[in-house]
C-alpha positions as CSV (number, residue, x, y, z in Angstrom):
1,X,137.4,77.6,73.4
2,X,138.0,78.7,77.0
3,X,137.3,82.4,76.1
4,X,133.9,81.4,74.7
5,X,132.9,79.6,77.9
6,X,134.0,82.5,80.1
7,X,132.0,85.0,78.0
8,X,128.9,82.8,77.8
9,X,128.7,82.3,81.6
10,X,128.4,86.0,82.5
11,X,125.9,86.5,79.7
12,X,123.8,83.7,81.0
13,X,124.0,85.1,84.5
14,X,122.9,88.6,83.3
15,X,120.1,87.1,81.3
16,X,118.9,85.0,84.3
17,X,119.0,88.2,86.5
18,X,116.9,90.1,84.1
19,X,114.4,87.3,83.8
20,X,114.1,87.1,87.6
21,X,113.5,90.8,87.9
22,X,110.8,90.8,85.2
23,X,109.0,87.8,86.9
24,X,109.1,89.6,90.3
25,X,107.3,92.5,88.7
26,X,104.5,90.2,87.7
27,X,104.1,88.6,91.1
28,X,101.2,89.3,93.4
29,X,101.6,90.9,96.8
30,X,101.2,87.6,98.5
31,X,103.8,85.9,96.3
32,X,106.2,88.8,96.8
33,X,105.7,88.7,100.6
34,X,106.4,85.0,100.7
35,X,109.5,85.4,98.6
36,X,110.9,88.6,100.2
37,X,109.5,88.6,103.7
38,X,108.2,85.1,104.5
39,X,111.5,83.7,105.7
40,X,111.4,86.0,108.8
41,X,107.7,87.1,109.1
42,X,104.5,85.2,109.4
43,X,100.9,86.3,108.7
44,X,99.1,83.3,110.1
45,X,96.9,84.3,113.1
46,X,98.4,83.1,116.4
47,X,101.7,81.9,114.9
48,X,104.4,82.9,117.3
49,X,107.1,85.3,116.2
50,X,110.5,83.7,115.7
51,X,112.9,85.9,113.8
52,X,110.6,88.9,113.2
53,X,107.1,89.9,114.3
54,X,104.0,88.3,112.9
55,X,102.5,90.8,110.5
56,X,98.9,89.7,110.7
57,X,96.9,92.9,111.4
58,X,99.9,95.2,110.9
59,X,97.9,97.7,108.9
60,X,96.8,100.4,111.3
61,X,98.8,99.0,114.3
62,X,101.3,100.9,116.4
63,X,104.9,99.9,115.7
64,X,106.2,97.6,118.4
65,X,102.7,96.8,119.8
66,X,102.9,93.0,119.8
67,X,104.8,90.7,122.1
68,X,107.8,90.4,119.8
69,X,111.1,91.7,121.2
70,X,111.5,94.8,119.1
71,X,114.5,97.1,119.0
72,X,114.3,100.0,121.4
73,X,114.4,102.3,118.4
74,X,111.3,100.8,116.8
75,X,109.4,100.7,120.2
76,X,110.2,104.4,120.7
77,X,109.4,105.4,117.1
78,X,105.8,106.4,117.8
79,X,104.9,105.1,114.3
80,X,101.5,103.7,113.2
81,X,101.7,101.4,110.3
82,X,99.8,103.2,107.6
83,X,100.4,102.5,103.9
84,X,102.7,105.6,103.8
85,X,104.8,104.6,106.8
86,X,105.0,101.0,105.7
87,X,106.2,102.3,102.3
88,X,108.9,104.5,103.8
89,X,110.0,101.7,106.2
90,X,110.1,99.0,103.5
91,X,112.0,101.4,101.2
92,X,114.8,102.1,103.8
93,X,114.1,100.7,107.3
94,X,117.1,102.3,109.0
95,X,116.5,105.7,107.3
96,X,113.0,105.9,108.8
97,X,113.9,104.3,112.1
98,X,117.6,104.6,112.8
99,X,118.6,101.6,115.1
100,X,115.9,99.2,113.8
101,X,116.9,95.6,113.5
102,X,115.1,95.3,110.1
103,X,117.8,95.1,107.5
104,X,115.8,94.0,104.4
105,X,114.4,96.7,102.1
106,X,112.2,96.5,99.0
107,X,113.6,99.1,96.6
108,X,111.0,98.7,93.9
109,X,108.0,101.0,94.6
110,X,105.5,98.7,92.7
111,X,106.6,95.7,94.7
112,X,106.3,97.6,97.9
113,X,102.8,98.7,97.0
114,X,101.8,95.1,96.1
115,X,103.2,93.8,99.5
116,X,101.6,96.7,101.5
117,X,98.2,96.2,99.7
118,X,98.3,92.5,100.5
119,X,99.3,93.1,104.1
120,X,96.2,95.3,104.4
121,X,94.0,92.2,103.6
122,X,95.6,90.2,106.5
123,X,93.3,91.1,109.4
């Protein structure tokens, strides 16, 4: 009986993991942002930055342009947050900006696009 339980548990975990991935594909950009980014970033106007910069109005903004304490690497990057640069950054932050403090990436291109499109509405 023990072998059945030990086999069933990994199968249940794999099934749960697949269901989670599939449901993430169906989420809106706002939902994905809240799930993937909302722990550190805010988009509410005037909300002070705590762990990461407030991303309200990020589309079209120069990197490191708010009063948040950015890494020297990001401040010196010279980037402007276009859909293309946001896509590159969210795919692999330290690849685009070596030395950035941003450690979270969104590897799925559709999810990145949904988040970037939603951020573009946050003016």
